[in-house]
N, C-alpha and C positions, 0 to 999 in steps of 0.2 A: 339849174345848170346842166346843160347837155342831156343826153339820154343814153340808154344802153343800146348797143348795136352789136352785131355778130360779124365775125370774120373767119374764113376757113384758112387755117394755117396747117399745123400738123393734125389738127382736129378743129371742129367748130369751137370757137372761143368767144366769150362775151367781153366786150370792151365797154367800160363805163368810167367816167371821171367825175370826181366831186372836188370841192374846194381843197380838201386835204391833199388830194392827188396832185392838184395844180401846185400847191406849196411844196410837196415832195419833189416834183419835177424841177421847180425853180431852185430848190436847195441843191439838187444833183447837178444841174447844168448852169445855173446862174441866169437862165433865160426865162422871160415872162411870156406866157402863151398869148397874151393880149397886146404885145408889142406889135405895132403896125407892120413891121418888117419880118416878124417871126417866120411866117410861112415861106418867105423868099430866101431866108438865110438858114433854114433848117438843114442839118446834116445827118449822116447815118447815126452818129452817137445820140443825137437828139431824138431821132425816131425810135431807136431801141429803148432809150430812157423813158420816153412818153408811153410807149406800148407796155413797158414793164410796169410802170405805176398803174396803168389801166388794168393789167392782168393779175398782178400779184395778190390783190385782195381775195380773188377767187381761188388762187393756187399759191399759198404763201411760201412754198419751197422753191418757186421759180427764181432764178438769178437773172441778172441782166445778160449774162453770157448765154443762158438758156434761151432767152427771148431773141437774142441776136441770131441764134441758129434757126429759129422759126421763120425768119424773113429771108427769102431768096431775092437776089438783086432784081429780077424781073417782076417782083411783086410789090416793089416800093410804092407805086402809085395806088395800088389797092389798099395797102396799109395806111398811107397818108389819108386817103379818102375815108376810111373807116374811123380813124382818129378824129378827123375833122367833123364827121357826123356825130361822134360821141360828144364832142365839145360844143358844137353849134346847133346840133339837132336839126 
């Protein structure tokens, strides 16, 4: 499932997602990453939640609020691309 990828936010960070992360995301948001419409309906809360589950295992003290502060509005496309790469490789 997916692979590890990196993204430059406040520093270079590694993004990886496994089955547990996908379950954590679904538990947080009620959304399934593999729903055909997921990427069309994704919102800022979903992006922050998904990035958080991808980052928190490497930095357990991160909160979702911390992760939200790492994402600038103009960087959303970069973040979504990195998350998609981590999921679909």
